[in-house]
N, C-alpha and C positions, 0 to 999 in steps of 0.2 A: 118676540122677534124671531124669524126663521133662522136656521143655522147658516143658510147662504147669505142672508142679509147681515148676520153677525160677522161672517167672514169678511164681507166687504168693509164693514165698519172697522174691524180690527186692522185690515190691511191699510186703510187710510190713516188710522191713529198711529200706526207704527212709523209713519213718515213725518218727522218734525225736525226742524233745525234746532240745535241745542243752544244756540246763542245768536245775538243780534249780529255780531261781526261775521259769523258763519253764513247767515242769510245774505248779508251785504256782498261778501266776497263771492258767494255762489251765483247770485243774480248778476253781479258785475262781470263774473267770468262768462256767464251766458251772453251778455251783451258784447264783451270784447271778443271778437272773432276775426276771421279772415278779412271781413269788410273793413275793419279798422286799420289793418296792416297794408292792404294793397289798394283798396278803393278810395279811402279818405285822402291819402296824399295826392293821388292822381286828380281827384276832383278839386282839391284846394289849389293845386298848381294850374289847372285848366280855367277855373272860374274866379280869377282875380286875386289869388293869394290871401292876403289879410282880410279882404272884403268877404270872402267865403268863410273864413274863420269866424269873423264877427257875426255874420248872419247865422252860421251854424250854432254858435253859443247862445244867441238870443232864442233861436228856435228850440234849443235843448231845454232851456229853463222855462219855457212856455208850452209849446206844442208837445214836445217829448215828455215833459213832466206830467202833463195832464193824462196822456194815454198810459204812461207807465204806472202812475198812481192808481188809475182806474182799474187796470188789470190786476194788479197786486191786491187791491182792496176787494175785488170780486172773489179772488181766490181765498183770501183770509176770511171773509164774511161767510162764504158758503162752505169752506172746508172741503171742497170737492175738486175733482179733475175738470178739465175744461168743458167736457160734455155735460156732466152733472151740474156744473156751476151755472151755465146759461139756462138750463132747464129749471133750476131752482129759482132764479130771478123772475123768469116769465116763461110759461109753457109755450107761448106763441113764438118764442125765440129759441126753442130747443134746437131747431135746424142750424142755428148759428154755432152752437157748440160742436156739432158734427163737422161743419165747414172748417171751423178753427182747428179741430182735431186732425183734419186731413193735411193741414200745412206741414206739421212735423213728420207725418207719415211719408210725405213726398220728399221733404228736404233731407231728413236724416241719412238715407242711403247714399245720395250723391254727395253730400257734405263729407261723408266718411271716405268716399272715393278720392275727393280732393285732399282730405287729410292724409291719405296714403301717398299721394304725390309729394306732399311736404316731407313725409317720412323718408321717401326715396332720396330727396335732395339732402336731408339731414344726414342720412347714411353715407351718401357720396362725399360730403364735406368732411364727416368724421373720419372716413377712411383715407383722407388726404388726396382725394380725387376731384376736388371742387373745380379745378381748371377744365376738367372734361365736360362740365356742365355749361361752360362758356362757349361763345361762338354765335352762330346764326340761328340758333333754335333747333338744330337738328337733333341735339341730345334729348330735348323735351319731346319732340315729334316722334322720334324712334321709341322712346320710353312708353308714351301713351298709345303708340301704334302697335305695340306688342300686347299679347294677352296675359302672359304668365306673370311678369313682374308687377304690373299694376294690380293684378288680382291678389298677389302675396301681400303687398304693402296695404292694400285696402282691407284685407282680412285682419292683419295685425292691428291697424288702427281701430277697426270695428270691435275687435275682441277686447282691446284695452278699454274702450269706452263702455262696453257691456259689463266688464268686471267691476268697474267703479260703480255703475248703477246697481248691480247686484248686491253690493255691499250696503246699500240703503242710503237714506238721506243724511243722517248724522255721521255714520261710520264711513260712508263712501264719499258722497258729493261734498258734504261740508268739510270733511277732513282733507280731501285732496284739494279743495278750493283754498283752504287756509294755507296750504303749502304752495300751490302753484301761482296763486295771484300775487303774493309778495315777490316771488322769484321772477315772475313775468314783469312786474313793475321795475325791479332792480336791473334786469337785463335791458329793458327798454331805455331806461335812463343812462345806463352805462354805454350802450351802443350810440345813443344820440350824442353823448358828450364826445365820444371818440370821433364820430363822423364830422362834428363841427370843428375838429382840429385839422382836418384835411386842407391842403392848399387849394384855395379857390372856393371853399365851402361857404365863405361869407356872402358871395354873390347868390349862391343857391338859397341861403337863409333869407336874404332880402326878397328874392323871388317868391318865397314861400309865405313870409310874414307880412310884407308890405302890400297894401292894396294897390292893385293895378287898374288905373282909371283910363288907360289908353283905349281910344275908340269906345269910351264908355257911353252906354245908352240905356234907356228905360227897358228895352227889350233884353239886353244882356243882364240887367239887374234881375229881371223876372226869371231868366234862365238860371242865374246863380241861386236865387231863392228856391226854385224848383229842385235843383241839384242838391242843395243842402238839406232840404226837406226830405228828399228821397233817401239820402244817405243816413239821416237821423232815424228815419222810420225803420230801415233795415238793421241799423247798427244796434238799436236798443232791444232787439228781440221782441218787438211789438207785434201783436196779432198772429203769434205762432202758438199760442196756448202755454208757452213757457212760463210767463210771468203769473198767469192765473195758477198754474201748477205750483210754482214756488211760493206764491202767496198763500196757498192752502197749507203749506208746511211752516208758515211763519208764526211765531209766538204772538199771542194777543197783547202782551205787555210792551212790545217793541214799538217805538214811535214810527208810524208809517210814513209820515211826511218827511221826517229826517232821513230815514233809510233810502227813500227814493232819491233825495238830493245827493246822498253819498254815492249811490250807484251811478248817477249821472256824472259825478266828478271823475270816478274811476274810468267810465267809458269814454268820456270826452278827452280826459288827460292822456289816455293811452293812444287815442287816435291822433292827437296833436303831436305827441312824442314820436309816433311812427312817421309822421310827416317830416320831423326834424332828422330822422334817420335817412329816409329814402330820398327826399327832394334834393338836399344839398349834395348827397353822394352821387345821384344820377346826374345832377346838374354839372358836377365836376367831370364825371366820366364822359358825358355827351358834349362837353364844350358849350354848355348853355342852351342845348336844343331841347325845348319843352316837349317835343313830340316823343322823346325817349321815355317820358312819364306816361306811357300808355297803361290803361287799367287792365285788370284781370290777369290771367296766367302769363301773358307776355311780359309784364313787369316783374312778377315774382320769380318766374322760372327761366327767363331768358335775359332780361336786362340786368337784374341784380347779380347773377353769377358773373357776368362780364365786368360789372363794377368791382366785385370782390377780387377778380383776377388781376385787375389793374392796381390794386392796393398792396402795400407792404403789409404782410400779416393777413392777407385776405382769406386764407384757408381758415384761420382761427375765427375771424370775424364772421365769415359765412357760416361756420358751424354754430356759433352763438346765435346768430340771427335766425337760423332755421330751428333752433331750440325754442326761441321766442315764438316763432310762427306755429310750431307744433303744439306748444302749450296753449296759445290762443285758440287754435282749432279744436283741441281736445276739450277745453272748458265749455265751448259751444256745443260740441257734439254730445257731451254728457247731458246737457240741459235738454237738448232735442230728444234724445232717447228716453230720458226720464219722463218727459211729457207723454210719450207714447206708452211707456210701461205703466204709468199712473192710470191712464185710461183703461188699459187692459185689466189691471187689478180691480179697479172699481166696477167696471161693467160685468166682468165674469167671475168675480169673487175668488181669484186665485192669488197665490203667494208671489212675492217679488221675484224670486229666482226663476220660477216657471215663466212668469210674464216676461222677464228679461231674455230668457232663452227663445221664446216665441218671437219677440221683437228682433233679436239677433238673427234668427233664421229668415224672417221677412226682409230685414234690411240687406242681408246677403243676396237674396234673390233679386230684389229690386235694384240693389247697387250694381249687380253684374250687368244690368242693361246699360248703365253709364260707362262701365269699364269696357265692355265689348263694342259700345257705340263708337269708339275711336279706333277700334282694331278690327276684329272679325266681322262685325256688323256695321262697319263704317258706311256702307252703301245704303243702309236702312235709315231713312229720315222721315219725320212727321212734320208736315207743313214747312219743310226745308230745314228742320232742326235736328241735330243729334239728340239722343235721349237726355243727356245731362242738361243741354241747353233748353230743351223743352220743359223738363221738370223745373228748372230755375225760373223760366219765364212764367210758367203757370202759377207757381207759388209766390214769387216776389212781385210780379207785375199785375197779377189779377186777384188771386185769392186773399193775400194779406191786406191790400187796401180795402177790399170788400168787407173783410172781417172787421177791420178798424172802423170803417164807415158805419156798419150796422151796430157795432158796439157803442159808438157815439150816439146813434139814434136811440138805442135802448136805454142808455144811462142818462143821456142829455134830455130826452123828451118823454120817454115812457115812465121810467121809475123816478126821473128827475135826479140831478146831481147830489141831492141829500142822501141817496143810497150810499155813495162813496163817503160823503162827509161824516155820516154816522159812524162808519167804520174807522175813519181816521181819529175821531174823538174818543173811541174806545181806549186808545193808548196815549191820548194827549188832551190837555185841558183847553187847547185852542187850536184852531185850524187856520193858519195864516193865509193860505192860498185859496180860500173858499171861492172868492169872486173870480180869480184867475181860472180855477177849474171849471166853473159854470160857463164862463164866456168861451173857453176853449172847446169844451165838449159840445156845446149847443150851436156854436157859430163857426169858429175858426177851423177846428179839426175836420169837420165834414167837408168844408171847402178845400182844405189841403188834400184830403183823400181823393176827391174828385180830380184835382189837378194831377196827383200822382198816377191815378188810373188813366188819364187822358194823355199824359206826357209821351209814352212810347209811340202812340198813334200820331200825335202832333209832330213828333220828331221825324217819323217816317214820311209824313206828308211834306 
């Protein structure tokens, strides 16, 4: 074996999770991100409350389970980063590894920019100035409309992410996940309990949990299914190369099927709890106006600061809430950057710290496009989109569904689902979900991916 190949092998072997719980918490941390906190509550409120929750849970244990299990199994069986993994399975699908690798390359920089926004709000509330963030949204607009502050907070978030990745899988990612995930869960439960004690929160709770069949139709049901499917797809870090990467660090003796189920419980549980925090609180603040539950930055950075301002102890609650959001954003950004670093280590045979520094520099340069896209370069748009919106649309609406669709084609029809089944049986005497996996990969998931791909265009029409 050449010295370069030996270096590549050593670099990959140095990255392993030291325990089952470490893997589960790290993978769950990757899945639990900003989408769980601001997008899930909005969609649940918009698409029938309890009906959306029911459909989401059904999809999580079927559609989501199959794709999540497949990606982790691919990683563990090949022991390689996403590019090497797909090439090992089938040379004709080598291009799929490169396509999947591009997803975290595009997402990581702008995700860290948004992470910087979260840090700005956390700093604002921690310094007792949370009320300044309330109002008509001018605080948020003025912040992202400047160049200096967004750049500073972006760099802080990016550097913290890179430092954790530099420390390695066991000493960095696993150790920080073992700390942050329990804290994240406790904070979520604590804020949810407090929110439900607010006057009028009961009506918001009913709105969130009870199915809304008013003006119910088959068309609305299909829209609800499509929305739940899209949220699940993005929430579980599927088709980003992350789960393939984390799977390659997983120990062979850990039960694959059980681990995936536990990751799903974490991800879905945090999303549902986030809804218990946001929907009742916003419902109370808005006097029952569902339009206040708008998705994206408007909910996180405009509506919620107004909600906290209206509460007794809102400064404290706002601080704790943005600590929660910062932790969720950080666990996801770590997994995104680790995926890129893993690829660089494997392809170029260089050590972790050097690969992390290269990734840090590249993320800074690409991330500045998103930072300046709302300030100095605001007038510069591509197909009518700011840089951040363009990167988000390319990765989430096009590349990720295509990667998932092609993965289903590869494992469902080319290698057959036995490729995954064999890896599951390495650490278990029985594979209980064998039939479910086969049906999902070969028939259901491909149809779901096509629906997700077409949804933006159908919506525009």
